[in-house]
MITI-608092 format. One record per residue (C-alpha): residue in one letter; z, y, x; residue number from 0. Coordinates in steps of 0.001 Angstrom, whole numbers. Layout:
REM MITI-608092
R  residu        w        v        u  num
R       A        Z        Y        X  NUM
...
***
This chain:
REM MITI-608092
R  residu        w        v        u  num
R       M   -24062    -1654   -26824    0
R       A   -21087     -326   -28787    1
R       K   -18118     1246   -27114    2
R       T   -15395    -1276   -26277    3
R       K   -11739     -592   -25636    4
R       L   -10013    -2835   -23107    5
R       V    -6402    -3493   -22235    6
R       V    -5437    -5222   -18982    7
R       D    -1672    -5591   -19088    8
R       P     -109    -6329   -16700    9
R       I    -2562    -6174   -13833   10
R       T    -2593    -9463   -11912   11
R       R    -1557   -10533    -8395   12
R       I      738    -7551    -7837   13
R       E     4427    -6835    -8381   14
R       G     5724    -4732   -11272   15
R       H     4411    -3421   -14558   16
R       L     1026    -1684   -14694   17
R       R    -1141    -1399   -17796   18
R       I    -4780     -323   -17584   19
R       E    -6707      773   -20652   20
R       A   -10412     1536   -20487   21
R       Q   -13425     2325   -22597   22
R       S   -16738      756   -21669   23
R       E   -20270     1322   -22895   24
R       N   -23529     -306   -21812   25
R       G   -21834    -2275   -19069   26
R       K   -20049      753   -17548   27
R       I   -16512     2105   -17814   28
R       S   -16545     5669   -19126   29
R       Q   -12803     6469   -19247   30
R       A    -9564     4833   -18127   31
R       W    -5820     5290   -18525   32
R       A    -3127     3971   -16164   33
R       S      340     3394   -17574   34
R       A     3510     2375   -15763   35
R       T     5544      530   -18396   36
R       Q     8967      174   -16753   37
R       F    11653     2782   -16052   38
R       R    14307     2238   -13367   39
R       G    15811     5604   -12413   40
R       I    17101     4876    -8909   41
R       E    17059     8613    -8174   42
R       L    19850     9022   -10726   43
R       V    21876     6200    -9164   44
R       L    22034     8148    -5876   45
R       Q    23710    11267    -7239   46
R       G    27270    11659    -6007   47
R       R    26917     9120    -3191   48
R       D    27310     9499      566   49
R       P    23877    10551     1928   50
R       R    24340     8193     4882   51
R       D    24164     5295     2404   52
R       A    21059     6476      541   53
R       W    18672     4344     2594   54
R       A    20313     1122     1376   55
R       F    19765     2088    -2265   56
R       T    16265     3537    -1914   57
R       Q    15071      504       35   58
R       R    15613    -1496    -3174   59
R       I    12965      589    -4926   60
R       C    10503    -2036    -3706   61
R       G    10805    -5642    -2565   62
R       V     7280    -5717    -1103   63
R       C     7181    -2733     1273   64
R       T    10778    -3333     2239   65
R       T    11216     -771     5014   66
R       V     9410     2351     3910   67
R       H    11912     3914     1527   68
R       A    14733     3322     4000   69
R       I    12885     5117     6803   70
R       A    11870     8004     4535   71
R       S    15474     8262     3364   72
R       V    17073     8384     6808   73
R       R    14460    10921     7875   74
R       A    15315    13101     4857   75
R       V    19043    13031     5614   76
R       E    18446    13607     9335   77
R       D    16234    16568     8455   78
R       A    18925    18018     6195   79
R       L    21643    17628     8835   80
R       N    19402    18468    11839   81
R       I    20018    15114    13543   82
R       R    17753    14128    16447   83
R       I    17575    10384    17101   84
R       P    17223     8775    20579   85
R       P    13701     7820    21763   86
R       N    14564     4113    21587   87
R       A    15490     4428    17915   88
R       N    12199     6191    17138   89
R       T    10212     3483    18925   90
R       I    12109      694    17165   91
R       R    11373     2336    13814   92
R       N     7691     2483    14768   93
R       L     7725    -1206    15681   94
R       V     9485    -2205    12468   95
R       H     7243      -18    10332   96
R       G     4130    -1014    12281   97
R       M     4733    -4712    11711   98
R       Q     5398    -3944     8049   99
R       Y     1934    -2367     7872  100
R       I      253    -5305     9584  101
R       Q     1950    -7985     7504  102
R       D     1593    -6024     4271  103
R       H    -2118    -5334     4740  104
R       V    -2952    -8928     5650  105
R       I     -971   -10224     2667  106
R       H    -2720    -7685      461  107
R       F    -6183    -8720     1623  108
R       Y    -5757   -12474     1320  109
R       H    -3167   -12938    -1402  110
R       L    -3557    -9869    -3618  111
R       H    -7162    -8724    -3244  112
R       A    -9470   -11267    -1567  113
R       L    -9701   -13444    -4659  114
R       D   -11376   -10523    -6439  115
R       W   -14300   -11172    -4066  116
R       V   -13851   -14869    -3169  117
R       D   -14640   -17668    -5643  118
R       V   -12188   -20461    -4823  119
R       V   -13909   -23087    -6964  120
R       S   -17235   -22364    -5265  121
R       A   -15646   -23491    -1982  122
R       L   -15582   -27047    -3346  123
R       S   -19373   -27276    -3032  124
R       A   -19460   -25877      514  125
R       D   -20770   -27806     3513  126
R       P   -17851   -27722     6011  127
R       A   -20237   -28043     8963  128
R       K   -22199   -24975     7837  129
R       A   -18959   -23127     7134  130
R       A   -17754   -23919    10660  131
R       A   -21013   -22609    12125  132
R       I   -20608   -19352    10205  133
R       G   -16975   -19088    11304  134
R       K   -17822   -19602    14958  135
R       S   -20581   -17008    14747  136
R       I   -18155   -14267    13723  137
R       S   -14932   -15247    15530  138
R       P   -13434   -17501    18223  139
R       W   -10562   -18479    15886  140
R       P    -9826   -22177    16714  141
R       N    -9288   -23266    13091  142
R       N   -12850   -22322    12148  143
R       D   -13875   -25875    13074  144
R       E   -15423   -28457    10762  145
R       A   -12430   -30819    10708  146
R       H    -9981   -28114     9665  147
R       L   -12286   -26700     7000  148
R       R   -12989   -30156     5597  149
R       A    -9238   -30774     5312  150
R       V    -8791   -27480     3442  151
R       Q   -11604   -28390     1070  152
R       L    -9941   -31740      335  153
R       R    -6632   -29971     -436  154
R       V    -8312   -27713    -2975  155
R       K   -10209   -30682    -4473  156
R       K    -6888   -32429    -5030  157
R       F    -5670   -29414    -6989  158
R       V    -8752   -29578    -9177  159
R       G    -8661   -33366    -9480  160
R       S    -5102   -33224   -10772  161
R       G    -6216   -30815   -13494  162
R       Q    -4489   -27882   -11827  163
R       L    -5530   -25246    -9330  164
R       G    -1946   -24605    -8274  165
R       I    -1691   -21221    -6560  166
R       F    -5349   -20589    -7460  167
R       A    -4888   -21097   -11205  168
R       G    -5982   -18482   -13728  169
R       G    -8803   -16806   -11813  170
R       Y   -12215   -15796   -13132  171
R       W   -13978   -18473   -11071  172
R       G   -17709   -18608   -11701  173
R       H   -17854   -14944   -12752  174
R       P   -21359   -13513   -12160  175
R       A   -19889   -10664   -10071  176
R       Y   -19016   -13159    -7280  177
R       K   -21686   -13105    -4556  178
R       L   -20392   -15080    -1573  179
R       P   -22078   -18361     -611  180
R       P   -19839   -21470     -892  181
R       E   -19370   -21707     2884  182
R       V   -18012   -18160     3195  183
R       N   -15737   -18851      238  184
R       L   -14403   -21941     2043  185
R       L   -13682   -19930     5193  186
R       A   -11802   -17322     3172  187
R       V    -9738   -19945     1319  188
R       S    -8823   -21564     4631  189
R       H    -7643   -18239     6039  190
R       Y    -5785   -17463     2803  191
R       L    -3636   -20559     3433  192
R       E    -3186   -19822     7144  193
R       A    -2055   -16278     6405  194
R       L      913   -17623     4423  195
R       D     2437   -19210     7541  196
R       W     1315   -16434     9917  197
R       Q     3024   -13625     7989  198
R       R     6288   -15549     7829  199
R       D     6267   -15788    11628  200
R       V     5427   -12222    12638  201
R       I     7751   -10491    10173  202
R       R    10733   -12025    11997  203
R       L    10561    -8857    14093  204
R       H    12409    -7174    11218  205
R       A    15263    -9653    11457  206
R       I    15621    -9095    15209  207
R       F    15759    -5305    14979  208
R       G    17285    -5001    11507  209
R       G    19339    -8153    11029  210
R       K    17281    -9544     8117  211
R       N    14120    -9430     6068  212
R       P    13484    -8283     3423  213
R       H    15460    -5047     3503  214
R       P    16470    -4800     7191  215
R       N    19308    -2496     8198  216
R       F    18754     1133     9140  217
R       L    21078     3915    10206  218
R       V    21164     7675     9856  219
R       G    21154     8862    13471  220
R       G    19147     5966    14893  221
R       M    18994     2199    14519  222
R       A    21739     -410    14332  223
R       S    20102    -2346    17180  224
R       A    22472    -2806    20102  225
R       I    20703    -3342    23446  226
R       N    22298    -5340    26238  227
R       L    20036    -7622    28249  228
R       S    22949    -9760    29444  229
R       Q    24540   -10488    26050  230
R       A    23303   -13192    23691  231
R       T    24423   -11345    20542  232
R       T    22399    -8182    21191  233
R       F    18781    -7248    21726  234
R       N    18209    -8998    25058  235
R       A    15526   -10443    27328  236
R       E    15058   -13515    25152  237
R       R    14434   -11411    22077  238
R       I    12041    -9162    23996  239
R       A     9978   -12245    24843  240
R       D    10121   -13410    21231  241
R       I     8920   -10061    19912  242
R       N     6129    -9864    22485  243
R       G     4965   -13258    21214  244
R       M     4965   -12050    17599  245
R       I     3003    -8939    18498  246
R       K      458   -11065    20391  247
R       R       59   -13496    17470  248
R       A     -193   -10627    15014  249
R       R    -3022    -9036    16977  250
R       E    -4879   -12334    17428  251
R       F    -4859   -13067    13695  252
R       V    -5867    -9530    12767  253
R       E    -8713    -9359    15283  254
R       Q    -9965   -12950    14995  255
R       V    -9393   -13691    11299  256
R       Y    -8653   -10712     9037  257
R       W   -11082    -8159    10471  258
R       P   -14055   -10554    10870  259
R       D   -13469   -11856     7330  260
R       L   -13324    -8344     5896  261
R       V   -16550    -7240     7593  262
R       A   -18352   -10473     6671  263
R       I   -17310   -10302     3009  264
R       A   -18128    -6579     2797  265
R       G   -21689    -7390     3870  266
R       F   -22255    -9210      578  267
R       Y   -20802    -6393    -1531  268
R       K   -22352    -3248      -76  269
R       D   -23167    -2050    -3593  270
R       W   -19422    -1484    -4017  271
R       G   -19771     1302    -1465  272
R       A   -21030     3438    -4364  273
R       I   -18446     2351    -6940  274
R       G   -14920     3474    -7737  275
R       G   -14544     6499    -5460  276
R       G   -12862     8668    -8077  277
R       V   -10653    11551    -6954  278
R       P   -12468    13397    -4115  279
R       N    -9262    14779    -2551  280
R       F    -7268    12784        5  281
R       L    -3748    13411     1309  282
R       A    -2044    11914     4362  283
R       C     1402    13082     5447  284
R       G      999    11377     8843  285
R       E     2877     8567    10504  286
R       F     4193     6951    13670  287
R       P     5696     9835    15673  288
R       E     5510     8924    19333  289
R       S     8161    11452    20307  290
R       D    10364    13424    17905  291
R       V     9590    13040    14202  292
R       R     9344    16844    13968  293
R       D     6581    16929    16593  294
R       L     3562    16566    14312  295
R       K     1213    16529    17293  296
R       S     2746    13226    18370  297
R       L     1826    11416    15131  298
R       Y     -477     8464    15849  299
R       F    -1969     8814    12356  300
R       P    -2398    12583    11843  301
R       R    -1455    14449     8694  302
R       G    -3786    16554     6628  303
R       I    -5853    16865     3480  304
R       I    -9548    16286     2797  305
R       L   -10882    18258     -185  306
R       N   -14054    17386    -2103  307
R       K   -14983    14685      439  308
R       D   -15596    17355     3084  309
R       L   -15078    15621     6436  310
R       S   -15950    18788     8350  311
R       H   -12584    20374     7615  312
R       V    -9001    19084     7488  313
R       V    -6585    21219     5463  314
R       E    -3031    21525     6736  315
R       Y     -471    19638     4627  316
R       D     2627    21526     3448  317
R       Q     5215    19618     1418  318
R       K     6233    22875     -303  319
R       K     2952    22749    -2246  320
R       V     3783    19436    -3955  321
R       K     4757    19577    -7628  322
R       E     5280    16904   -10270  323
R       Y     4129    17356   -13855  324
R       I     5143    15433   -16979  325
R       H     2466    16421   -19488  326
R       S     1598    12726   -20088  327
R       S     4881    11191   -18934  328
R       W     7965     9957   -20779  329
R       Y    10298    12586   -19287  330
R       D    11798    15937   -20197  331
R       Y    11997    19037   -18017  332
R       G    14400    21810   -18884  333
R       K    11699    24339   -18031  334
R       G     9113    22664   -20250  335
R       A     6580    19888   -19860  336
R       E     3641    22038   -18741  337
R       E     5403    23556   -15724  338
R       G     5422    21510   -12547  339
R       L     8528    21169   -10404  340
R       H     8826    20824    -6658  341
R       P    10996    17785    -5798  342
R       Y    13850    20061    -4636  343
R       E    13947    21236    -8267  344
R       G    12955    17842    -9631  345
R       E    14466    16284   -12730  346
R       T    14542    12644   -13773  347
R       T    15400    12831   -17464  348
R       P    13767     9923   -19307  349
R       H    12556    10561   -22846  350
R       Y    10552     7722   -24326  351
R       T     8487     9018   -27255  352
R       G     6064     6324   -28208  353
R       P     4096     4647   -29391  354
R       K     5057     5356   -32973  355
R       A     4121     3364   -36072  356
R       P     1503     2832   -37205  357
R       W      418     2001   -33644  358
R       T    -3280     1694   -32843  359
R       G    -2572     -756   -30028  360
R       Y    -3615     1740   -27368  361
R       L    -1437     4087   -25332  362
R       Q    -4510     6250   -24697  363
R       D    -4120     7498   -28277  364
R       E     -707     8951   -27381  365
R       K     -144    12281   -25620  366
R       K     2471    10663   -23380  367
R       Y     1654     7195   -22126  368
R       S     3362     6446   -18798  369
R       W     6651     6365   -16888  370
R       M     4749     7815   -13920  371
R       K     4941    11539   -13369  372
R       S     1818    13368   -12169  373
R       P     2197    14664    -8597  374
R       R     -287    17356    -7670  375
R       Y     -935    19277    -4471  376
R       E    -1721    22901    -5264  377
R       D    -2455    21592    -8767  378
R       K    -5072    19148    -7446  379
R       S    -5072    15407    -8055  380
R       M    -4887    13488    -4774  381
R       Q    -5687    10013    -3532  382
R       V    -3319     8527     -949  383
R       G    -3336     5341     1107  384
R       P    -5244     3775     4009  385
R       L    -8494     5482     3042  386
R       A    -6839     8908     3006  387
R       R    -5245     8236     6407  388
R       M    -8450     6986     8002  389
R       L   -10532     9830     6543  390
R       V    -8062    12400     7883  391
R       A    -8018    10597    11243  392
R       Y   -11824    10403    11328  393
R       A   -12218    14080    10420  394
R       S    -9508    15047    12934  395
R       G   -11388    13390    15799  396
R       H    -8975    10460    16223  397
R       K   -10702     8511    19009  398
R       D    -9562     5002    18038  399
R       A   -10288     5491    14335  400
R       K   -13729     7023    14899  401
R       E   -14759     4185    17203  402
R       L   -13677     1365    14897  403
R       I   -15010     3013    11734  404
R       G   -18296     3653    13514  405
R       E   -18434       22    14650  406
R       A   -17876    -1227    11091  407
R       L   -20493     1107     9594  408
R       K   -23002      -22    12212  409
R       K   -22364    -3715    11510  410
R       L   -22851    -3145     7802  411
R       N   -25813     -819     8394  412
R       V   -24404     1834     6062  413
R       G   -23467     5499     6326  414
R       P   -20030     7142     6106  415
R       E   -20620     7992     2429  416
R       V   -19659     4395     1516  417
R       L   -16085     5141     2586  418
R       F   -15538     7059     -661  419
R       S   -15404     3923    -2787  420
R       T   -13591      747    -3735  421
R       L   -15153     -943     -716  422
R       G   -14136     1996     1476  423
R       R   -10484     1647      518  424
R       T   -10548    -2049     1419  425
R       A   -12343    -1423     4700  426
R       A   -10021     1451     5697  427
R       R    -7026     -832     5256  428
R       G    -8572    -3246     7735  429
R       V    -9387     -485    10221  430
R       E    -5832      803    10414  431
R       T    -4462    -2755    10647  432
R       V    -6565    -3382    13741  433
R       L    -5494      -53    15249  434
R       L    -1813     -801    14676  435
R       A    -2065    -4395    15908  436
R       R    -3340    -2945    19190  437
R       K     -854      -71    19256  438
R       M     2230    -2294    18883  439
R       E     1904    -3588    22441  440
R       G     2115      -46    23796  441
R       W     5205      810    21766  442
R       M     6915    -2377    22874  443
R       G     6015    -1529    26457  444
R       D     7559     1941    26045  445
R       L    10781      408    24728  446
R       T    11139    -2199    27452  447
R       G    10261      375    30107  448
R       R    13108     2653    29040  449
R       I    15507     -287    28862  450
R       K    14611    -1345    32407  451
R       N    15298     2232    33530  452
R       G    18787     2035    32055  453
R       D    18220     3835    28742  454
R       T    19734     1624    26039  455
R       A    20795     4297    23516  456
R       T    19725     3619    19909  457
R       F    22136     5900    18024  458
R       T    23571     9406    18248  459
R       K    27027    10301    16945  460
R       D    26024    13952    16754  461
R       K    26667    15288    13236  462
R       W    27614    11816    11982  463
R       E    30986    12958    10651  464
R       P    30855    14920     7354  465
R       S    33290    17479     8743  466
R       S    30419    18802    10887  467
R       W    28030    19229     7941  468
R       P    27251    22521     6195  469
R       K    28564    22910     2650  470
R       K    24987    22733     1354  471
R       A    21920    21217     2987  472
R       E    18518    19917     1977  473
R       G    15975    17791     3781  474
R       Y    12528    16270     3449  475
R       G    11689    12827     4789  476
R       Y     7967    12145     5066  477
R       L     6504     8730     5682  478
R       D     2996     7377     5263  479
R       A     3702     3916     3880  480
R       P     1117     1108     3793  481
R       R      215     2202      259  482
R       G      115     5914     1044  483
R       A     1997     9197     1387  484
R       L     5693     8896      564  485
R       G     8208    11724      345  486
R       H    11971    11709      -84  487
R       W    13761    14978     -823  488
R       V    17567    15146     -660  489
R       Q    20024    17940    -1455  490
R       I    23594    17601     -200  491
R       E    26590    19513    -1510  492
R       D    30209    18981     -506  493
R       E    29259    15894     1531  494
R       K    27617    14144    -1458  495
R       I    24076    13815    -2790  496
R       A    23515    16481    -5447  497
R       R    19837    15731    -6113  498
R       Y    17454    13091    -4835  499
R       Q    13742    12813    -5575  500
R       A    11136    10387    -4259  501
R       V     7388    10814    -4752  502
R       V     5877     7452    -3908  503
R       P     2282     6389    -3177  504
R       S     1708     4670    -6514  505
R       T     2987     7784    -8302  506
R       W      200     9778    -6651  507
R       N    -2448     7142    -7334  508
R       A    -1308     5846   -10746  509
R       S     -430     9239   -12165  510
R       P    -1532     9946   -15741  511
R       R    -3552    12969   -16814  512
R       D    -1999    16387   -16303  513
R       A    -2170    19397   -18629  514
R       R    -5575    20310   -17189  515
R       G    -6900    16874   -18079  516
R       Q    -7160    15845   -14419  517
R       P    -6836    12058   -14132  518
R       G    -4947    10253   -11414  519
R       A    -6707     8213    -8720  520
R       Y    -6732     4897   -10629  521
R       E    -8077     6522   -13775  522
R       A   -10755     8496   -11935  523
R       A   -11864     5514    -9828  524
R       L   -12442     3296   -12868  525
R       A   -14622     5973   -14466  526
R       D   -16768     6505   -11348  527
R       N   -20011     4497   -11675  528
R       H   -17889     1483   -12531  529
R       P   -19491    -1717   -13859  530
R       L   -17953    -4181   -16310  531
R       V   -20110    -7294   -16741  532
R       D   -17874    -9252   -19096  533
R       P   -15156    -7459   -21117  534
R       E   -13384   -10791   -21610  535
R       K   -13123   -11234   -17819  536
R       P   -12607    -7754   -16356  537
R       L   -12887    -8817   -12707  538
R       E   -14359    -5463   -11684  539
R       I   -11274    -3619   -12954  540
R       L    -9100    -5839   -10772  541
R       R   -11276    -5111    -7725  542
R       T   -10842    -1369    -7932  543
R       I    -7177    -1283    -8944  544
R       H    -6263    -3864    -6296  545
R       S    -8096    -1816    -3662  546
R       F    -5256      714    -4009  547
R       D    -2663    -2073    -3538  548
R       P     -286    -1077    -6344  549
R       C     3103    -2808    -6579  550
R       L     2703    -4075   -10158  551
R       A     1915    -7623   -11947  552
R       C      967   -11162   -13690  553
R       G    -1006   -11930   -16942  554
R       V    -4181   -10498   -18399  555
R       H    -4820    -9596   -22057  556
R       V    -8027    -8000   -23217  557
R       L    -8464    -6401   -26653  558
R       D   -11517    -5302   -28601  559
R       A   -11923    -1917   -30291  560
R       E   -10049    -3111   -33401  561
R       G    -7097    -4326   -31366  562
R       N    -7870    -8025   -31734  563
R       E    -7180   -10258   -28778  564
R       L   -10383   -11536   -27187  565
R       S    -8726   -13653   -24533  566
R       S    -5391   -14331   -22937  567
R       V    -5326   -15596   -19384  568
R       E    -2162   -16462   -17479  569
R       V    -2670   -15555   -13838  570
R       N     -492   -17097   -11139  571
R       T    -2597   -16387    -8062  572
***
């Protein structure tokens, strides 16, 4: 078979602008290129502003993970100004961020990733009674009954009968890479629809603690969450009961729907445990401090680095060893493109250079091909995200993580080597969702316990006024977001932001090649034993890219080696 060049642009069922180019030969992908095709420059917008306001601007970097940049930002400013927040504020941040994880991961599985594994049209031929029997065998979820599943099947049939699939339009239904029996597909479609209502309910926690969602309110020095159990306009006993109910419903859905579905579906795709591993280095900056954010021993998800898939040793993470390169990126550095810069020295100077006429139709033919920079840790390409966190936790002896990962591997009858794969990334996301769904109850108990003992402080005025600040200060705000390690670096001069740099999870994972030719995580994963059955329907590319959960998005175009369009598919799922 001749070599074929592919373009998938933009990648479907995600938010933003991501272009994937690949070369395939004999049914396998040999090379890939990931290109971010939109520039925004929010880091430049922050210069000259009050650092106490930075969180409100950085939170608008993303409308999907709506809390993470705000928390990283307030942590960076608090680090620069040496502000210690009250215990209640830290716990509230954990609760807000924890529910963000849970909602985000469930949405990702059902609405952004599951349809890479689930054939919706196949569900039309399912026997609802058999589907109900399968559902009851894996979970006590009450809606796994025949009547409910039959009603779901009729809803989908109406879509098809009207000539439209509605929210399921534009998929590669019937693709030979789908392996689930019709009954399992019907169960998954039913839970897809249920998850839409469930996530809308549980995320109300953000509105209670932060006033709204998306983009709840935060505060340098704590949280803007007044506590007074006797006042209706503050965080009171009624709201405590409401939040406890959300946490309970979140855990029930995760444990009785999401996790059983993930394990059941994974059982049909165990071959994907040897596909799409890519970069062998994994970085987690750690998350959910259970005391002070500076106490790294209190992090529920530990920080560290795994090199070359070696789970026998966790390398200590040091943010000073992070540098960003622009060898393949549309930026300029004053010191030259081949020299990496630490974020404290970082520059955001856009310089779009291509493609130039006559254009071949492929960005891979250009030296520079992306708006993403290339972050490297000690000049090594890293993979970040749930898999990195769970590998670091597993290798660090994290009791909860080791038990749940071991349980999943036993159910699937596979070894830990399958974790280094597309399937491993998807499974790790489920593992940490279960862990957090269980952990939320403890954090809420800590908060209510302190309130009952008379501690209602959620904010400190210490160092709030600029007159108390040093003339110059710099700070680093770490945060492991649902999609991976996130860092915000701020430099303050004369009470204003002098420089601001953010290195986000998708920058690590979607980074283009560096001067050494090292690919980013997306590029490496697609070239790692990666199949491609039908170049006109590149479902396998979607599986691996979606397993990283990038924030990018919505039609598919595939080109042949001469640049001619083979197919154009509008995707609205």
